N, C-alpha and C positions, 0 to 999 in steps of 0.2 A: 212750636206754634199753637197746636190745639191744646198742648199741657197748661199754657198761660191763660188761656180760656176755661180750662177747668179748674184752674185754682181758684178763678172768680166765683164760679157756681159753687164751689164746696162752702162757702160762706154764706149762702144764700138758706141754708136751714137754720144756721145762726142767728141771722136777721129775723127769720120769721120766729125762733122761738123767743128772743129779747120783744119783740111786738106782740107775741101772744102774752106774754106777762105784763105787759104795759096795759094792753086791753083788760086783763084780770085787776090788775092795782086800779084802773079809771072806773070800771063797774063795781068795785066794792066801796072806792072813794065816792062814788055818786049817790051810794044807798045813805050814805052819811050825812052828806051836806043838807042843809034846810032852804039855802038860797036856790031858787030857781034858776037864776042867771050862772051860778057855778053848775048848779046839774046839767043846763045846756051846753053849758062847754066842756063840760066831760064827756057828754053825750057825742058832739062833735068829735073829740079825740079818738074815742072810740070808734066811731063811723070809719075815721078816717084810715086807722089803723087796720081795720077789716076789711076796708078795700085793698089796703097795700099788702096783707098778706094774701088776698085771694089773686091779687096780679101777679105775686111772688112764686103760688102755689105750682105753676108748671115747670118753674125750675127747678121747684124742691122735688117734683116728681120725675123730673130728666134726673136729676143726683141721685136719688135713693129709690125710685121705685115705686114711692107712694108719699101722698100728703104729709106734709109738717104738721103736728097738731101739738106738737109738745111747747114746753115755756123752758125758760133759761134756768138751769140749776142755778148760775151767779146771782141772777135776779130774784130766785125764790129763796137763795141761802141769806141775801140781803133784807130781804123781807120778814125772814123768821128772826133772823138777828135784832132788827130794829123793834120787833113786837116783845121780845124778851128783856132788852136794855132797860132800865127805868127812864124816865124823861124828867130832867128838872123842873 
């Protein structure tokens, strides 16, 4: 029974990494927009993700003994790919 619970917790760090990547994405996007309404929307997305990450940190600490501050390699790789591929 405890093994099932441990399997759930093992995915917490993955979720945090993806959320950290999305925070970074929205922060960079926010710098590029000129419309204040869109900037405010991005800020709400950033704030919501930061709160969620903080709420998940105790589970990451329980899982790996420290906070998870990394980002997802898959998300970072996709971002790098889209930055070098020519856009029509």
